[in-house]
N, CA and C of each residue as an Amber inpcrd file, in Angstrom:
protein
   579
 110.4720000 110.7850000  83.3060000 109.9720000 109.6330000  84.0350000
 111.1050000 109.0400000  84.8670000 110.7770000 108.5230000  86.0390000
 111.7830000 107.9180000  86.9090000 112.4280000 106.7120000  86.2220000
 113.7280000 106.5130000  86.4340000 114.4150000 105.3820000  85.7910000
 113.7560000 104.0310000  86.0830000 113.3050000 103.8080000  87.3160000
 112.6830000 102.5180000  87.6540000 111.3950000 102.3070000  86.8570000
 110.6290000 103.3770000  86.6450000 109.4020000 103.2750000  85.8580000
 109.7230000 103.0410000  84.3820000 110.7580000 103.6990000  83.8800000
 111.1750000 103.4640000  82.4920000 111.5970000 102.0190000  82.2910000
 112.3430000 101.4790000  83.2480000 112.7540000 100.0700000  83.1700000
 111.5290000  99.1570000  83.1750000 110.5840000  99.4400000  84.0640000
 109.3670000  98.6240000  84.1460000 108.6240000  98.6250000  82.8120000
 108.4480000  99.7840000  82.2360000 107.7170000  99.8910000  80.9610000
 108.4580000  99.1550000  79.8480000 109.7490000  99.2890000  79.8020000
 110.5400000  98.5800000  78.7850000 110.3730000  97.0610000  78.9380000
 110.4320000  96.5690000  80.1820000 110.2830000  95.1340000  80.4340000
 108.8770000  94.6530000  80.0570000 107.8620000  95.4510000  80.3900000
 106.4810000  95.0660000  80.0650000 106.2620000  95.0660000  78.5520000
 106.7950000  96.0360000  77.8560000 106.6710000  96.0660000  76.3940000
 107.3070000  94.8000000  75.7820000 108.4260000  94.3750000  76.3290000
 109.0530000  93.1480000  75.8420000 108.1290000  91.9460000  76.0740000
 107.5380000  91.8630000  77.2470000 106.6210000  90.7540000  77.5500000
 105.4300000  90.7730000  76.5970000 104.8360000  91.9420000  76.3760000
 103.6920000  92.0480000  75.4600000 104.0830000  91.6300000  74.0360000
 105.3130000  91.8760000  73.6390000 105.7390000  91.5600000  72.2710000
 105.8590000  90.0600000  72.0260000 105.9860000  89.2690000  73.1040000
 106.2220000  87.8390000  72.9030000 105.2250000  86.9130000  73.6090000
 104.3530000  87.4540000  74.4760000 103.3870000  86.6250000  75.2070000
 101.9880000  87.0650000  74.8210000 101.1500000  86.1040000  74.4090000
  99.8380000  86.4460000  73.8540000  98.6890000  86.4920000  74.8490000
  98.6910000  85.6640000  75.8860000  97.5170000  85.5920000  76.7570000
  97.6780000  86.4870000  77.9810000  96.6010000  87.1350000  78.4170000
  96.6860000  88.0130000  79.5970000  97.1860000  87.2880000  80.8450000
  96.7120000  86.0750000  81.0890000  97.1180000  85.3300000  82.2830000
  98.6380000  85.1450000  82.3140000  99.1980000  84.7080000  81.2000000
 100.6470000  84.4860000  81.1330000 101.4190000  85.8070000  81.1900000
 100.8990000  86.8310000  80.5140000 101.5570000  88.1440000  80.5750000
 101.6600000  88.6290000  82.0140000 100.5470000  88.5530000  82.7320000
 100.5230000  89.0810000  84.0930000 101.4360000  88.2910000  85.0230000
 101.5440000  86.9810000  84.8110000 102.4810000  86.1820000  85.6170000
 103.9120000  86.6510000  85.3850000 104.2490000  86.9830000  84.1480000
 105.6050000  87.4550000  83.8530000 105.8400000  88.8900000  84.3240000
 104.7840000  89.6920000  84.3310000 104.9190000  91.1060000  84.7270000
 105.0320000  91.2570000  86.2380000 104.4170000  90.3690000  87.0070000
 104.3600000  90.5350000  88.4590000 105.7230000  90.7510000  89.1190000
 106.7710000  89.9800000  88.8040000 108.0610000  90.2530000  89.4690000
 108.6310000  91.6330000  89.1300000 108.3020000  92.1390000  87.9510000
 108.7800000  93.4740000  87.5760000 108.0330000  94.5560000  88.3700000
 106.7340000  94.3220000  88.6340000 105.9870000  95.2500000  89.4780000
 106.5030000  95.1810000  90.9150000 106.8220000  93.9840000  91.3810000
 107.4080000  93.8390000  92.7250000 108.6840000  94.6680000  92.8450000
 109.5190000  94.6070000  91.8240000 110.7750000  95.3780000  91.8150000
 110.4840000  96.8820000  91.8290000 109.5030000  97.3200000  91.0280000
 109.1440000  98.7370000  90.9880000 108.6800000  99.2180000  92.3590000
 107.9150000  98.4070000  93.0780000 107.4130000  98.7870000  94.3990000
 108.5330000  98.9440000  95.4310000 109.6880000  98.3800000  95.1620000
 110.8310000  98.4800000  96.0800000 111.6830000  99.7220000  95.8310000
 111.3740000 100.4730000  94.7780000 112.2130000 101.6060000  94.3990000
 112.0570000 102.7650000  95.3930000 113.1590000 103.1340000  96.0300000
 113.1310000 104.1940000  97.0520000 112.7960000 105.5630000  96.4490000
 113.2760000 105.8340000  95.2430000 112.9770000 107.1210000  94.6020000
 111.4810000 107.2440000  94.3340000 110.8550000 106.1620000  93.8800000
 109.4110000 106.1660000  93.6500000 108.6580000 106.3960000  94.9570000
 109.0830000 105.7220000  96.0190000 108.4410000 105.9090000  97.3290000
 108.5310000 107.3650000  97.7870000 109.6910000 107.9550000  97.6030000
 109.8970000 109.3370000  98.0420000 109.0440000 110.3030000  97.2260000
 109.0580000 110.1580000  95.9160000 108.2770000 111.0320000  95.0350000
 106.7740000 110.9130000  95.3380000 106.3230000 109.7130000  95.7050000
 104.8830000 109.4990000  95.9500000 104.3500000 110.3330000  97.1090000
 105.2300000 110.8220000  97.9690000 104.8010000 111.6500000  99.1010000
 104.2400000 112.9940000  98.6510000 104.5010000 113.3890000  97.4050000
 104.0060000 114.6730000  96.8910000 102.7490000 114.5280000  96.0310000
 102.2960000 113.2910000  95.7930000 101.1350000 113.0940000  94.9170000
  99.8520000 113.5350000  95.6160000  98.8900000 114.0470000  94.8550000
  97.6670000 114.6010000  95.4660000  96.6190000 113.5480000  95.8280000
  95.9610000 113.7580000  96.9580000  94.8250000 112.9510000  97.3980000
  93.5590000 113.7470000  97.0780000  92.7540000 113.2880000  96.1160000
  91.5770000 114.0820000  95.7360000  90.3140000 113.2370000  95.6000000
  90.2950000 112.0300000  96.1050000  89.1020000 111.1900000  95.9920000
  88.0030000 111.6760000  96.9270000  86.7750000 111.4460000  96.5130000
  85.6060000 111.6660000  97.3570000  84.7260000 110.4280000  97.2210000
  85.1400000 109.3070000  97.8390000  84.4280000 108.0500000  97.6270000
  82.9770000 108.0750000  98.0830000  82.6740000 108.9160000  99.0700000
  81.2720000 108.9980000  99.5220000  80.3640000 109.5490000  98.4320000
  80.9310000 110.2770000  97.4680000  80.1750000 110.7740000  96.3120000
  80.3890000 109.9060000  95.0760000  81.1650000 108.8070000  95.2340000
  81.4550000 107.9340000  94.1070000  82.5280000 108.4700000  93.1890000
  83.2860000 109.4950000  93.6530000  84.3240000 110.0930000  92.8190000
  85.6960000 109.5470000  93.2020000  86.3390000 108.8620000  92.2550000
  87.6610000 108.2890000  92.4660000  88.5580000 108.7340000  91.3170000
  89.7790000 109.1270000  91.6520000  90.7660000 109.5000000  90.6380000
  91.9140000 108.4990000  90.6350000  92.4590000 108.2890000  89.4530000
  93.7430000 107.5950000  89.2960000  94.7030000 108.5720000  88.6550000
  95.9220000 108.6320000  89.1570000  96.9600000 109.3490000  88.4380000
  97.3860000 108.4500000  87.2780000  97.4300000 108.9990000  86.0890000
  97.8030000 108.2390000  84.8960000  99.2280000 108.6220000  84.5180000
 100.1650000 107.7110000  84.7920000 101.5750000 107.9720000  84.5160000
 101.9570000 107.6210000  83.0810000 101.3420000 106.5510000  82.5520000
 101.7680000 106.0650000  81.2330000 100.6490000 105.2530000  80.5940000
 100.4470000 105.4840000  79.3050000  99.5520000 104.6460000  78.4970000
 100.3380000 104.2500000  77.2600000 100.4760000 102.9600000  77.0360000
 101.3210000 102.4930000  75.9460000 100.6570000 102.7180000  74.5830000
 101.3630000 103.3420000  73.6560000 100.7700000 103.6560000  72.3580000
 100.5570000 102.4290000  71.4670000 101.2710000 101.3500000  71.7380000
 101.1500000 100.1500000  70.9010000 100.2690000  99.0750000  71.5200000
 100.4320000  98.8400000  72.8190000  99.7480000  97.7250000  73.4690000
  98.5690000  98.1570000  74.3440000  98.4700000  99.4390000  74.6690000
  97.3180000  99.9540000  75.4110000  97.3750000  99.7960000  76.9140000
  98.4110000  99.1400000  77.4720000  98.4720000  98.9900000  78.9200000
  98.7720000 100.3380000  79.5710000  98.4260000 100.4470000  80.8590000
  98.6320000 101.7040000  81.5820000  99.2940000 101.4510000  82.9360000
  99.9630000 102.4980000  83.4220000 100.5210000 102.5280000  84.7610000
  99.8540000 103.6860000  85.4840000  99.1900000 103.3680000  86.6050000
  98.3990000 104.3280000  87.3770000  98.8510000 104.3560000  88.8300000
  98.2710000 105.3010000  89.5680000  98.3280000 105.2720000  91.0200000
  96.9580000 105.6220000  91.5740000  96.6300000 105.0100000  92.7000000
  95.4340000 105.3480000  93.4600000  95.8870000 105.7270000  94.8600000
  95.4930000 106.9130000  95.3120000  95.8470000 107.4000000  96.6400000
  94.5950000 107.4640000  97.4960000  94.7020000 106.9330000  98.7170000
  93.5580000 106.9230000  99.6260000  93.9690000 107.4990000 100.9760000
  93.1080000 108.3240000 101.5240000  93.3430000 108.9290000 102.8270000
  93.0910000 107.9030000 103.9380000  93.5290000 108.2090000 105.1740000
  93.2100000 107.3220000 106.2950000  91.6970000 107.1450000 106.4430000
  91.3040000 105.9360000 106.7790000  89.8930000 105.5680000 107.0080000
  89.0140000 105.8500000 105.7880000  89.5520000 105.5830000 104.6140000
  88.8190000 105.7680000 103.3680000  88.5930000 104.3960000 102.7380000
  87.4790000 104.2480000 102.0530000  87.1660000 102.9960000 101.3790000
  86.8110000 103.2600000  99.9280000  87.1810000 102.3340000  99.0740000
  86.6840000 102.3780000  97.7050000  85.2490000 101.8690000  97.7360000
  84.4670000 102.1190000  96.6930000  83.2010000 101.4050000  96.5730000
  83.4950000  99.9110000  96.3470000  82.5520000  99.0480000  96.6550000
  82.6510000  97.6540000  96.2340000  82.5250000  97.6960000  94.7190000
  83.4880000  97.1040000  94.0090000  83.5250000  97.3100000  92.5650000
  84.2150000  96.1740000  91.8310000  84.0380000  96.1770000  90.5230000
  84.8740000  95.3590000  89.6480000  85.5160000  96.3030000  88.6400000
  86.3920000  95.7640000  87.8100000  87.0630000  96.5730000  86.7900000
  86.5650000  96.2350000  85.3870000  85.3600000  95.6710000  85.3010000
  84.8680000  95.2910000  83.9840000  85.7790000  94.2480000  83.3660000
  86.0640000  94.3910000  82.0930000  86.8490000  93.4030000  81.3370000
  88.3620000  93.5630000  81.5000000  88.8050000  94.4850000  82.3420000
  90.2240000  94.8330000  82.4570000  90.9500000  93.9210000  83.4500000
  92.1380000  93.4910000  83.0530000  93.0450000  92.7520000  83.9300000
  93.8750000  93.7750000  84.7060000  94.0510000  93.5420000  86.0230000
  94.6850000  94.5400000  86.8910000  95.6220000  93.8740000  87.8960000
  96.7430000  94.5350000  88.1440000  97.5860000  94.2200000  89.2900000
  97.7130000  95.4950000  90.1140000  97.3280000  95.4000000  91.3750000
  97.3500000  96.5350000  92.2890000  98.4310000  96.2740000  93.3350000
  99.4950000  97.0820000  93.3110000 100.5850000  96.9230000  94.2610000
 100.5930000  98.0410000  95.2850000 100.7830000  97.6840000  96.5470000
 100.8270000  98.6830000  97.6160000 102.2460000  99.2420000  97.7220000
 102.3610000 100.5510000  97.5180000 103.6450000 101.2400000  97.6250000
 103.8730000 101.7410000  99.0490000 102.8500000 102.3720000  99.6310000
 102.9430000 102.8990000 100.9950000 101.6220000 102.6610000 101.7110000
 101.6810000 102.3920000 103.0090000 100.4810000 102.2460000 103.8180000
 100.0090000 100.7990000 103.9160000  98.9410000 100.6170000 104.7040000
  98.3440000  99.3000000 104.9200000  96.8380000  99.4280000 104.7700000
  96.2180000  98.3600000 104.2900000  94.7670000  98.3600000 104.1460000
  94.2160000  96.9510000 104.1990000  92.8970000  96.8490000 104.2400000
  92.2040000  95.5590000 104.2330000  91.4830000  95.4250000 102.8970000
  91.6730000  94.2830000 102.2510000  91.0130000  93.9820000 100.9800000
  89.9870000  92.8780000 101.2310000  88.7770000  93.0940000 100.7540000
  87.7200000  92.0850000 100.8480000  87.3330000  91.6950000  99.4340000
  87.3300000  90.3880000  99.1620000  86.9600000  89.8670000  97.8450000
  85.5690000  89.2410000  97.9460000  84.7830000  89.4410000  96.8790000
  83.4200000  88.9230000  96.8040000  83.2510000  88.0740000  95.5490000
  82.1820000  87.2890000  95.5510000  81.7000000  86.6510000  94.3360000
  80.1800000  86.7840000  94.3240000  79.6180000  86.6460000  93.1460000
  78.1660000  86.6570000  93.0470000  77.6340000  85.2730000  93.3920000
  76.6780000  85.2320000  94.3200000  76.0690000  83.9660000  94.7300000
  74.8280000  83.6650000  93.8980000  74.4190000  84.6240000  93.0470000
  73.2780000  84.4110000  92.1590000  73.7850000  83.8880000  90.8140000
  72.9120000  83.8120000  89.8450000  73.3200000  83.2680000  88.5390000
  73.9970000  84.3020000  87.6400000  74.1200000  85.5480000  88.1100000
  74.8230000  86.5750000  87.3560000  74.0540000  87.1580000  86.1870000
  72.7830000  86.8170000  86.0580000  72.0180000  87.2530000  84.8790000
  71.5250000  88.6980000  84.9660000  71.4150000  89.2390000  86.1730000
  70.9200000  90.6070000  86.3320000  72.0780000  91.5930000  86.3300000
  71.9110000  92.6820000  85.5870000  72.9260000  93.7420000  85.6460000
  72.4610000  94.9000000  86.5310000  71.3810000  94.6550000  87.3110000
  70.8670000  95.6620000  88.2380000  70.9590000  95.2320000  89.6990000
  71.0320000  93.9250000  89.9390000  70.9950000  93.3970000  91.3010000
  71.9110000  92.1770000  91.3930000  72.6680000  92.0850000  92.4830000
  73.5600000  90.9500000  92.6970000  73.4310000  90.4680000  94.1290000
  73.5390000  89.1650000  94.3140000  73.6190000  88.5770000  95.6390000
  75.1060000  88.3350000  95.9000000  75.7180000  89.1920000  96.7340000
  77.1600000  89.1220000  96.9640000  77.4960000  88.2310000  98.1510000
  78.5480000  87.4480000  97.9720000  79.0460000  86.5700000  99.0260000
  80.5260000  86.8980000  99.2390000  80.9250000  87.0870000 100.4970000
  82.3250000  87.3670000 100.8040000  83.1460000  86.0930000 100.5900000
  84.1940000  86.2120000  99.7850000  85.1160000  85.0900000  99.5480000
  86.2210000  85.0530000 100.5850000  86.6520000  86.2310000 101.0030000
  87.7360000  86.3040000 101.9730000  88.1840000  87.7300000 102.1580000
  88.9660000  87.9480000 103.2050000  89.5210000  89.2760000 103.4440000
  90.9040000  89.1160000 104.0470000  91.7550000  90.0740000 103.7260000
  93.1180000  90.0130000 104.2300000  93.7040000  91.4170000 104.3220000
  94.6600000  91.5570000 105.2340000  95.3660000  92.8220000 105.3940000
  96.5640000  92.8220000 104.4570000  96.8070000  93.9850000 103.8350000
  97.9300000  94.1040000 102.9030000  98.8220000  95.2560000 103.3470000
 100.0920000  95.1660000 102.9520000 101.0790000  96.1740000 103.3330000
 102.0150000  96.4100000 102.1590000 102.9610000  97.3530000 102.3060000
 103.8470000  97.6640000 101.1820000 104.5100000  96.4180000 100.5840000
 104.4860000  96.3680000  99.2590000 105.0460000  95.2420000  98.5260000
 104.0130000  94.2270000  98.0780000 102.8310000  94.2460000  98.7090000
 101.7800000  93.2940000  98.3510000 101.2150000  93.6300000  96.9670000
 100.9390000  92.5920000  96.1740000 100.3150000  92.7730000  94.8610000
  99.0470000  91.9360000  94.8020000  97.9460000  92.5940000  94.4900000
  96.6590000  91.9290000  94.3180000  96.4070000  91.7720000  92.8260000
  96.2640000  90.5540000  92.3560000  96.0130000  90.2510000  90.9550000
  94.5020000  90.1380000  90.7860000  93.8990000  91.0810000  90.0440000
  92.4450000  91.1550000  89.9010000  92.0750000  90.8530000  88.4450000
  91.4550000  89.7060000  88.2460000  91.0230000  89.3240000  86.9060000
  89.7390000  90.0770000  86.5380000  89.3550000  90.0650000  85.2650000
  88.1300000  90.7680000  84.8550000  86.9080000  90.3510000  85.6880000
  86.1200000  91.3360000  86.0400000  84.8470000  91.2000000  86.7520000
  84.9720000  90.6570000  88.1760000  86.1720000  90.5280000  88.7290000
  86.3020000  90.1150000  90.1200000  85.9320000  91.2950000  91.0160000
  85.1160000  91.0130000  92.0210000  84.5170000  92.0550000  92.8720000
  85.3280000  92.1760000  94.1620000  85.6010000  93.4210000  94.5650000
  86.4250000  93.6600000  95.7400000  86.2120000  95.0670000  96.2760000
  86.7550000  95.3150000  97.4600000  86.7430000  96.6320000  98.0940000
  88.0230000  96.7490000  98.9160000  88.5300000  97.9790000  99.0610000
  89.7040000  98.2240000  99.9040000  89.3380000  99.2530000 100.9690000
  89.7910000  99.0000000 102.1980000  89.5600000  99.9120000 103.3300000
  90.9150000 100.2740000 103.9390000  91.2300000 101.5550000 104.0090000
  92.4720000 101.9700000 104.6610000  92.2680000 102.0120000 106.1700000
  93.3760000 102.0140000 106.8740000  93.3520000 102.1180000 108.3280000
  93.6870000 103.5290000 108.7680000  94.6520000 103.6400000 109.6700000
  94.9970000 104.9300000 110.2790000  95.9940000 105.7530000 109.4690000
  96.4550000 105.2230000 108.3470000  97.4400000 105.9460000 107.5480000
  97.0060000 105.9600000 106.0840000  97.5060000 106.9200000 105.3150000
  97.1800000 106.9400000 103.8900000  97.7970000 105.7380000 103.1740000
  97.1980000 105.3970000 102.0390000  97.6850000 104.2910000 101.2210000
  97.9370000 104.8010000  99.8070000  99.0810000 104.4060000  99.2530000
  99.4140000 104.7210000  97.8720000  99.6020000 103.4020000  97.1400000
  98.7940000 103.1960000  96.1060000  98.9040000 101.9930000  95.2940000
  99.4310000 102.3250000  93.9140000 100.2110000 101.4020000  93.3580000
 100.6600000 101.4850000  91.9750000  99.8860000 100.4130000  91.2180000
  99.2220000 100.8300000  90.1360000  98.3280000  99.9200000  89.4260000
  98.8130000  99.7140000  87.9980000  98.9120000  98.4430000  87.6160000
  99.1660000  98.0910000  86.2230000  97.8840000  97.4830000  85.6700000
  97.4110000  98.0160000  84.5350000  96.1950000  97.4930000  83.8930000
  96.4890000  97.2120000  82.4230000  95.7540000  96.2650000  81.8690000
  95.9510000  95.9710000  80.4500000  95.1700000  96.9200000  79.5530000
  94.3880000  97.8180000  80.1510000  93.5820000  98.7690000  79.3830000
  93.2590000  99.9480000  80.2970000  93.1690000 101.1100000  79.7400000
  92.7900000 102.3070000  80.4990000  91.3190000 102.2060000  80.9030000
  91.0240000 102.4850000  82.1650000  89.6370000 102.5330000  82.6180000
  89.1180000 103.9570000  82.4530000  87.8060000 104.1130000  82.5900000
  87.2000000 105.4350000  82.5050000  86.4900000 105.7120000  81.1980000
  86.6370000 104.8080000  80.2190000  85.9510000 105.0230000  78.9380000
  84.9630000 103.9080000  78.6190000  84.5950000 103.1250000  79.6200000
  83.5820000 102.0710000  79.4700000  82.9220000 101.8910000  80.8360000
  81.7670000 101.2500000  80.8530000  81.0480000 101.0660000  82.1120000
  81.6010000  99.8730000  82.8830000  81.7040000 100.0530000  84.1870000
  82.0140000  98.9580000  85.0940000  81.0230000  99.0300000  86.2460000
  81.1070000  98.0920000  87.1680000  80.0870000  97.9690000  88.2070000
  80.5790000  98.4200000  89.5700000  79.7760000  99.2580000  90.2320000
  79.9020000  99.5280000  91.6560000  78.7100000  98.8220000  92.2980000
  78.9350000  98.1540000  93.4310000  77.8940000  97.3700000  94.1000000
  77.5980000  97.9740000  95.4680000  76.3400000  98.0140000  95.8420000
  75.9740000  98.3710000  97.2080000  76.0330000  97.0810000  98.0160000
  76.9770000  96.9950000  98.9340000  77.2530000  95.7440000  99.6350000
  76.0370000  95.2120000 100.3930000  75.2550000  96.0970000 101.0090000
  74.1120000  95.6460000 101.8030000  72.9340000  95.1940000 100.9560000
  72.5960000  95.9840000  99.9490000  71.4010000  95.6930000  99.1490000
  71.6920000  94.8640000  97.9060000  72.9520000  94.8820000  97.4460000
  73.2940000  94.1750000  96.2160000  72.9730000  94.9470000  94.9480000
  72.4670000  96.1650000  95.1020000  72.1470000  96.9650000  93.9220000
  73.4280000  97.2590000  93.1430000  73.3360000  97.1650000  91.8090000
  74.4810000  97.4300000  90.9370000  74.3050000  98.7970000  90.3060000
  75.3260000  99.6110000  90.4360000  75.3410000 100.9320000  89.8040000
  76.4040000 100.9270000  88.7200000  76.0410000 101.3420000  87.5300000
  76.9870000 101.4160000  86.4270000  77.7570000 102.7350000  86.5200000
  79.0570000 102.6620000  86.3010000  79.9040000 103.8500000  86.3730000
  81.0420000 103.7150000  85.3710000  81.6060000 104.8320000  84.9920000
  82.7870000 104.7850000  84.1290000  84.0590000 104.5880000  84.9440000
  83.9260000 104.4620000  86.2530000  85.0870000 104.1650000  87.0840000
  85.9430000 105.3840000  87.3540000  87.2000000 105.1570000  87.7540000
  88.0660000 106.2580000  88.1620000  88.3480000 107.2280000  87.0150000
  88.3650000 108.5010000  87.3720000  88.7650000 109.5510000  86.4320000
  90.2820000 109.4600000  86.2610000  90.7530000 109.5000000  85.0370000
  92.1790000 109.3810000  84.7470000  92.8110000 110.7760000  84.6510000
  93.7580000 111.0730000  85.5250000  94.4090000 112.3720000  85.5760000
  95.8570000 112.2080000  85.0950000  96.1860000 112.6720000  83.8890000
  97.5830000 112.5650000  83.4470000  98.5240000 113.2360000  84.4440000
  99.6090000 112.5340000  84.7780000 100.5060000 113.0100000  85.8180000
 101.9210000 112.5580000  85.4890000 102.8610000 113.4830000  85.5730000
 104.2420000 113.1570000  85.2160000 104.9250000 112.4270000  86.3580000
 105.5210000 111.3020000  86.0140000 106.2040000 110.4820000  87.0150000
 107.7000000 110.7360000  86.9360000
């Protein structure tokens, strides 16, 4: 594993050992993720990572670099080709920080304008949208709805989550109709960092 990633994991394990709430943990972890995103060796190595998503078919992969045996947190990457979009989605009950390592994209955040009682249909309202670039970190709390759209260049994100995705259902939303599709989310591909 790259030295910068080993340092990040060691620092996060220390935070988990002494901080109990996810909100406080993530506030303490964010500067360490910012530091990891600045690592030149990580940026260089990321140029060899595979792009294998097929979002039009609902197929998304995450490279899984690390899953902690004691605390369950994970370090992932999501790679997106130029002019590629994720589905409109949430991460279920998982807390997430998504940091941009390379490339630029537009992030759109949504909220449900209905009472949230239906798990088949949602009335989505755009909360805001912003352009992000290398070094940016998006803090995504459980069930927050969002989508990412790349521009003319590929995007490589480094993702820290408090739990591995892919083994529970989360929501993909059809932005126009509001229909909710249940999915296990990104496929986790073990990958040596």
